[in-house]
N, C-alpha and C positions, 0 to 999 in steps of 0.2 A: 639124239632123239629126233625122229622125223617131224618136220614142220607140218602142222595141221592146216588143212585148207580152210579158207574163210567161209563163214556161213553163206548159204545160197542167197539169202535176202540182202547180202552186202556185196554181191558180185554182179557183173554185167557181162553177158556173152554176146559175141558177134563174129561173123566170118564173111569177109569180103569175097572169098573164093566161091563159097556156096551161093551167096547172093547173086554173084555174076553168072554162075553156072545155071541157076534156075531163072535167070532173067528178071531179077527183082522180087520183091515181096508183094504178092497180090492174093486175091481170094482163092486161087487154085494152087498156090505154092506155099502158103503160110504154114500148113501142116507139115509139109516136106521139109521146110527150113527149120521148123521147131524140132523136128525129129533128130537133128544133128546136134542140138544144144545140150548143155550139161544138166538142164532142168528136166529132160525127157526121161520117162521110166520105161525101159524096154519090156518089163513084165506087164504093162498095161494092155488094155484092149487095142489101143492104137498100135502098139508095138507088134502085137500078134497079127493084126490085119496087114501091117506093113510087111512082115516076113512072108505071109501067105501070098500077097500080091507080087512079091519079087520072085517067088517060086512058081507061081501059076500064071501063065500068060492071059488066061481068061479073066483074071481079076486085076490086071494091070490098069484098067480104066479107073479103079478106085484112087490111084495115086495122081490122077490127072483132073479129078473133079472134087472140089471140097464138099459139095452137097452129097454126092454119092458116098464119099468116105465117111462122113458123119452119120448118114443114115445106116450104113453098115455097122458102125460102132454101136449105135442105139439099138440095133436089131439083135445084138448078142443076148441070148436068153439067160445066160448064167450071171450077167452083171459083172461088176468089178470096177477097177480104176480106169478112168477115161479122161481124155483131153478134148474139150470142146470150145469153140469160139463163142463168146457171149457178148462181144462188143466189136463193132466194125468202125473203121475210120470214115469220117465224112469227106475227107480229102485224100489225095494220094500219099501225102507225107503225114497222115494222121496216126492214131494209136490203135493197135489191135489189142483186145483183151481176151485172154484165154484162161480157162479155169481147169484145175485138176480136181475131178469129182470122183466120189465113191458111190456107185449106184448099187443099191441093194434091191433084189427082186424077191417078192413074196407072192405066193399063189393066192389069187383072189383079192389082192390089195394093190394099190398103185405103187410104183417104184419110189423109193426114198433116195434123195440126193444129198450127199454131205460134201461140202466144199473143203478140199484139202489144201488148196493154194491158188493164188491168182498171179498171172504173169502179164506184163505189158511189152508189146513189140512196137518200138518206135524206130522207124527207119529200118536199119539192120541190127539194132541192139535189142536185147531181151533182158528185162529186169523182173525180179520177183518182188511182189508186194510184201512188206513186213507184216507180222501178225499184230493184233491189237495189243497183246501183252508187251511186245517189244516196243511199240510206240509209247505206251504208258510208262514203261520203265525208263525210256530215254527222256520223256518229258519230266518225270519225277526227278531224275538225276540232274537235269538242267535246273529245275527249280531249287533243288537242294544246294547246288553249287552257288546259285545267285544269292540265296538267303545266307549262306555262310560268308560270302564276300560282303554282304550288307552288314552283318553283325560285326565282322572284323573292322570294317570302316567306321561304324558307329562307336565301337569301343575305343578307337584311336582318337576320336573327336572329343571325348569326355575328358574334362580336367578335374583334378582333385586337389584340394588344399585342406588342411586341418580346420581353417576358419570357415570356409564356405561349403565344404563337402564336394560332391560331384556336381559339376556345372559345365555348360557349353560356352560360357562367357569367360574370356581371359581376364585375370585379376587386374591387369593394367587398363582395361577399358572402363569407360564411364558412360554406358548407353543412355542413362536417364537424362544427364545434363546435355549431352550432344543431341539427343532427340528433341529436347526442348528448344535448343538453338535452331535446329533445322525447321521445326514447326513454326517458330516465330519468323524465320527468314523466308520460308515458303508459304506463309499464311495467306497470300493474296489469291483470291479465287479467280477462276477463269470465267466469271459471269459476264465480262464485257464482250466476249467474242463467242460465236457458235462453236468453234473448235479450238484445240490447243495450238499454241505457237510452236511450229516445228523447230525454229531456231533455238528457242528456250529449252525445249525438250532435249535436243541434241547436245546443247552445252551442259545441261544437267547430267545427262548420261555420261558424257566425256569426263566431267568432274568426278562423278561417282566411280567410274572405272579407274581413273588415276589414283584416287584415294584408296580404292579397294586393293589395287596392286601394291601400293606402299605398305598398307596395314597388313596385307596378307603375307608379305615377305617379312614383316617385323614379328609377327606372331606365329609363323610357321604354316600359314594357310589353313588354320583350323576355323577361322571365323572372319567374315567380311563385314566389318562394322558399318561402313558407309551405306552398303546395300541394305542392311537391316534398318538403319536409321532413316534412309530415304523411303523405305516401305512404310514405316510408321508415320512419316510426314505426309505421304500421299493419302494414307488412311484417315488421318486427322483433317486434311484439307478438303476431301471430297466425301466426308461421311454423311452429309445432309443432302446430297444430290442423288436422285433416283432416275433410272433409265426410262421408267414409264412416264415420268413427268416431262422429260425432254428427250424424245426418241431421236435416234440417229437416222440420217438420210444419206444416200449416195451409194457408191460401190466400194468393194474392198480395196483398201489403199487410198481412198478419198472420202472417208466418212466425215460428215459435218453434223452439228446439232441443228434440229429443226427451228429452234429459237434460243434467245439468250436467257440467262438465269433471271435477269430483271423482269423479263416478260412472264416467265413462269411464276415468279413471286407475285407479280401484279395480278395474274389470273387467280392465284390462290387467295389473295386478299379480297378480290372481287367476289369470289364464291363465298367467303366467310361473311362479307357484308350483306350479300343477298340472303343468306340463311338467317342472319340477324334481323333483316327487314321483314322476312316472312314470319318470323316469330313475333315481331311487334304487331304485324297486321292481324295475326291470329288472336292476340290479346285484345286488340281494339274491337273485335267482333262481339265480345261479351258485353251485355247491357251495363249502363253506369250504376243503376240502383242495385243490381246484383253484386257488382264489385264492391260498392259501399257497405252493403249488408255483410258480405263475406269479410271485409276488412274490419267492421265493428265487432263481429263475432270473434274473430281471431285475435283482436287486440284487447277486448274486455277482460279485466282481472276477475277470477272466480271468487265467489263469496266464501270467506273463511268459515269453517265449522267451529262451534263453541268447544272450548277445551273440556275434557272430561274432568268432573269434580267441581266445576264452577257453577254455583247456584244462580237463580234469577232473583235478584233483589238482595237487600242487605242482610236478610235473615236466612240466607241459604245455609244448608248443612253440607258437611263434607261427604262427597260421594253422590250427591243429588245432581240431576241433570235439568237444565233449563228447558222450558216448554217452547212451543211454537210462538214466534213473535214476542218472546220475552214474558209471556203470561205465566203466572205461577199456578201450578196445579194444586188444587185444594184436596186435602185428604181428610177422611173421617177417622176420628180416633176410636178405636175399638175399646168397649168397656169390658174389663176383665172381672172375674169373680172377686168379691170382697173377702178379706181375711176374716175368719170366725171371731165373733165378739162375745164376751161373757154376758149373759142376760142379766138385766137389772133385777133388784129384789121385788119391785112392784110387779113386774112381769111374771116373775116366778110365782108370786103369791096368787096373782090372778089365775094362773094356770092350775094352781092347786084347787 
């Protein structure tokens, strides 16, 4: 089976003989040099004009001037595939940019240009720019490979036991106890100096690295306990310090704090006392008699209301209400109709 040629966008073409024959690549030889490359299309307008110029002596000047050659290509009325320079180098060893275009001619309308390919001429080498689809495919494949490697590594770091399930901590480790010890041992703040002690930091890093190497070899390199515990200790030690309260000064590699933590704490305390003093001064502005009246009104107990059903006096009835200031409300008894009485004899005789 014949071996297939690699794609054009994965190859580079150059010829030292042609470059030497034409005296290097310049504005008048770039088209002639590109004509001999594998990227050139002999059926294009450039190829047709090249053949005509070689057969007719009166058109030989087209091969010696880039401007005349490109003007002749653009003047072809039928249109078609053409190669034109769209980018020139700023220096002698710069990059030439050439495009392969499809020019469509329509009567009464401007010509339409479709770019079919882009080529870069750097020195004597010619490269073809890949398409957008090829670039996206390569980037997507790279991302997929990296994600696959990440998931493979993450799955190997997980540990499983029937008691704890899936975890990233080795069963032999006790991070909570060790973290507490580190926090107690390193609980001294850096408040006494503007910057950290380089000797202390180097010793701590060296101790951490030594412990990390031993533990990593003991548990197979799945977890570095001292590094994890040191991170927790640093978080607990400097959790109450803020960069905006004590900004850094200096240059990279020689940063120092603008003041000590004691000074920052003193400034915060002075600000709190000033706020308290301002509040006290605002209270003192209120008149004394107004404060006493407000105090009396706020501390006086309200007068209780009489209970429902309690009479005023000893002869009160159930369900009656006491009057104002304990006075008893007098009521007039209504006289109802008397029950019928049998008339006496004298009365009856008198009526007769």
